[in-house]
N, C-alpha and C positions, 0 to 999 in steps of 0.2 A: 504494500500500500504506500502511496505517496503522501504528500502534505495534506491531501484532501481526505476528509474524515469518512467518506463513504463512497461506494460505487454509485454513480449517477446514471440515470437512463436518459439517453438522447433519442428523441424521435427524429428520424431522417425521412424527409418527404421526397420520394423519388429515388430510384436506384439505377438510373441510366448512366451514361458515360460521365456526365457532370458530377455524379455522386461518388465516383470511384475514389478520387483523392481524399474526400472527406471520410469515407468508410475505411480506406486503407490507413489513414492517420489515426482514426478512432480505435482501430484494432490494436494499436501499439500503446494506447493509453490505459493504464491499469485502473483508472478511476471512471471509465466510461463503458457503458453497455448500450449497444445500439438496437433500437426497435425500428425497423425499416419498412416503409410502405411503398409498394410499386407493383407494376404488372408482373404476372407470373413468370414471364420470360426475361425479366430485367437482368442485365449483365452483372449488376452488383449484388444480386441476392445472396451469393455464396459468402460475401464479406460481412453479412449481417449476423449479429448475435441472435436475433430473432427476426424473421421476415414474414410480413403480412401481405399476401397477394390481394391487391385491391386497387381500384382506380383512385388516384390521388384526389380527384374532385369529389369523392364521397366524404365530404368534410364532417358531417354529423357522425358517421360511423367511425371515422378516424379519431374524432374527439372522444367518443365513448371508449374506444380501445385504449387511448392514451390515459384516460382517467383510471381504467382498470389496472394499467401497468404503473400508474403514479409517475409518469415521466417528469423529468426535471427541466428539460429544455427541448427545443425544436429547431431544426435547421432546414433551409431550402437547398436544393441541389442544382436547380436550373431556372431559367427565366419562367418557364411554364409552371413552376411550383412556388414562385415567390408570393403570389397573392394568397393562394390557399394556405400557405404556411403562416402568413400573417393572420389570417382569419382563425385558424386553429389555435395559434398562440393566444390570441385575444380571448377566445372562448374558454381556454384553460387557465387564463390569468398568468400565463408564462411570459418571459421576456420575448418581445416581438416588435415588428414594425407597425406604425400607425395605420389604422384603417378608417379613422373617423373622417366622414365626408368623402370616402372613396379611397382606394389604394392608389397612391400617386406615383408609385415606383414602377408602374408598368404602362398605364394609360398615358401616352405621350402628350395629349392635349391637357389633361389634368395636371400632368407633370409641369408643363410650361406655365399654366395658370398659377400654380403654387410658387413657382420661382420668380414670378413677375415682381415680387416685392424685395427680392435679394439685390442689394446695391453693389455687391462685390464681383458680379459677373454680368455680362451682356447676354441678350437673347436676340435671335432674328425675329422679325414680324411673323406672326403665325395665325392661322385660323383653320377651322374644320372646312373641308372642301364643300363648296356649293356650286351648282351649275349656274346660278344667277350671279355669282361674284366675278368681277373682272380682276385679273392678277397682273402684277408687274413682273414680267419675266426677266431672267430665269427664276424658277422656284424649285424647291426640293419637295417632292411628294413622298409621303411615308404612310405605310400601314400604321394604324393607331396603336397596336400592341405587339408588334413583331420585334425581333432582335436579330443580331448578327448580320446586319445589312439586308435582311429579307424585306422585300416590298418597298425598297427605296429607289427612287429614280429622279433625275433632274429633267425639267421641261423648259425648253427655250421658246415655246410658241403655243398657241391655242391647240394646234394639231397634235403636238407632242404631249400636251396636257392630258388629252383624252386617253392616250396610250399609257401614260404614267399612272393615271388614276385607276385604270383597269388593272394594271400590274399590281398596284398597292392593295387593291381590294382582294386580290388572291391570297394575301397574307394577313388580312385583317379579320379578326374573329367575328366582328359584328358588321363588317362592310364599311365602317367609317374610315375616313382618310384625312390626314393632317397635311396642310400646305404651309411651307415655310419659305421665307426670304432666303436666297442663296448668298451666303457670306463667302466672297471670293478671297483667294490668297491665304497666307498663313500656313500653319502646320497643325496637324491633328495629334492629339495625345489621349491616352487613357490614364486615369488615376485609380490605382488599386487601394481600396479603403477598408477600414475596419471600424465597427461601432459596437459599443457595449459599456455597461456600467457607467453611463453618463459621459462617455468620451467618444470623440470621433478622431480617428487617426488616418493619416496618409502613409501608406506603407511603401509605395513606389510610384513613380511616374514613367509611363511608357511612351516613347515616340513612335508614331506610325509612318509607314510608307504605304501608298495605295495607288490604284489605277486612276483615282480621281473620278470625275463624271464619266458615264451617267450613273453608275451604281456605287461608286466609292469603295470598291472591294479592297481590303487590306492585303498587302503583299509582303510586308516585313514589320517586325516590332523590335525596338531596341530599348534597353534599360541600362543605367538610368538616363532619362531624357537630358539632352544637352541644354539645360536652363541655368541662368545665373541664379545665385542664392536669393537675390531680390525677387526675381520672377517666381522661383519656387515658393517663396513665402507668400506671394500674392495668390498663387494657385491654391495653396493650403487653406488660406483664409476663405477664398471663394468656394472651394469644395466643401469645407465644413459648414458654411452658411447654407449651401444647397441641400446637403444631407439633413440638416436641422429643419429646413423648410418643408422637406418631403416626408419627414417623420421616419427616416431610416435610422433606427436606433440600435439595432442588434445584428451582428453577423458581418459578412463581407458585402462590399458594394464595389461596382465597376462603373466609373463615370467617364464619359467621353466629352472632351472639350476641344476648342480650337483657339489658338492664339494668333491674332492678327494685329500687327503693329503694336505689340505690347499689351493688347487688350484681350481679356479672356471671354470667350463665347461658350456658353453652356449648350451642349448638344443633347445628351440624354444620360440616363443612369439606369443600371440594373441592380437590384438588391440581391446580388449573388456574385460568385467568383467570375472573373473574366475567362472567356474561352480563348481559342487560338494559341493555347499553351502558355499564355501570359501568366496565369496564376499557378498552374500545376508544375511548370518548368522554370520560367524565367524569374519570377519573384523569389523562388527558393534558391536560385543560383546567384542572383545579384544582391541579395540582402542577407542579414543574419536573423530574419524573422521566420519563425516556424508558423507560416501563415494559416494553415488549416487547423493546427492545434489551438492557436489563439482565437480563431473563429469559433471553434467548438466551445472554448472557455467563455467567450462572449455570450453564446446562446444558453449556456448553463449559468449565466449571471455570476461568474467567478473570475472574470478577466482582471488581470493586474497589469497596469501599464509598464512597458519596457521600451526604452528608446530603440529605434530601428536604424541600422547603419547600412550604407552601401558597402559591399565587400568585393564586388567584381562588376564588370560589364557583361551583360548577357543579351542575347537577341536570337531572332529566328527569321530565316528567309524561306518563303514558301516556294515550292517547285512549280512556278508558273511562268508565263511568257515574259512578264516584266523583268524577271530575274535571270533570263537566259544568259546575260552577260556574266553572271556569276557561276556559270557551269564549271569552270576550273575549281571553284571552292566545293561544289557538290561532288565533283570527281575525287578531290582530295579526301573528303569525308568518307565517300564510298570505299575508297582504297585503304582506309584506316591510317591515313598519313596527315591527319589534321588534329594536332594535340588540343586544339581549342574546341573541338566538336564534342557536344554532350548528348546529341540525339540526331539521328539521321534516318530518313524514310523517303523512298522514292517509289511511288506506285506506278510510275510510267517512265519510259526513257525520254518521252517528249516533254516539252515545257508548255503545257496547255494554256490556251487563252481563256481566262476566267473573268474578264472584265464585264461580261454580260451575265454572270451568275452572281452569287452572293457570298461565296466562301472559297478560299484557297486552301483551307486546312486539309481537305481530302486529297489534294494532289501530291502531298509529301512535303518534306522540309529538311533544312539543316539548321540546327540550333547550336549556339556557341556560348562559351564562358571564357573570358579572357581579362587581361588588365586594360583592354581598349576595345573599341568597336571594331569588329571584324568587317573588312571590306575586301574588294578584289586585290588590293595592295598586299594582302596577306597570302596570296597565292604563291606557292613555291613550286617552280617548274622542275 
């Protein structure tokens, strides 16, 4: 037994791919027992101490089971489980995110409305799509509650607008679509966060590379982002204010921002760990933070603050057409000749064009850890 006085039961909502790092970390904690809810064929079911095959949207039944097991905390594993996790936590009186007036960490329109009063970040002009409204192009069209760039497309004209709206509706659970002013220029970042026990922490800031318009598909991630200490402090203030405004009070959060001419623009946030191997690989490689352990502690209401330090540079290049110029680096990694490589996967010999999709992750990648950002200059012939 550790410093904790008893084994605590953690309800884990969802046992898909996003739940694997949480479940794997929980198994190594001698003070945590996991009660896991998910579909019968979930890939993480074997990692559970006890697995309950159930649709995670059956909130009343899950609440009943959690009461029977006297769970001490609850954690979400993916975007699709964040809202139900907050609802269940609220029903049980457990640490969880705010649902008063609606869960604002998934509905992009409600999210923007809640952030309107935050003075430390900017937002684009926005509205729900209406056929009667006239728009100043270009605009970014988004599915109201999607994630990972699904249902996002830019429109430069009335003709393109119809196509973008139809595309967004494919990924919107209720058919509603958000239209935003397109903020040109600048660089996109994600901020990996933690909330618990009255605190909001910035764990790491990730710099993005992407295809840009029309779908803004990400092609590489790098940590820590190349920001001045002044700008980093400005980001931390803005991110903290946004998390408070949205009622994200427990667990992990992944916030996307854009910095243009020194000004921070809020894009969106998810009340869960980042995908694209940002959380499960890069944060663990670039910082001294045991990210999934402290997230578990937050949800069990026993988080103790500890300063987080950068210990290395880490990043990932996806195996896609935009990175074909980095083929020598992929070849080095494949041959086992890249000492900086911490993960390599190539699902194809080609470098596929993914600018029209929403995800480069499935194409393969090379991930690195080093004392500097790895670029083609690191190729050794």
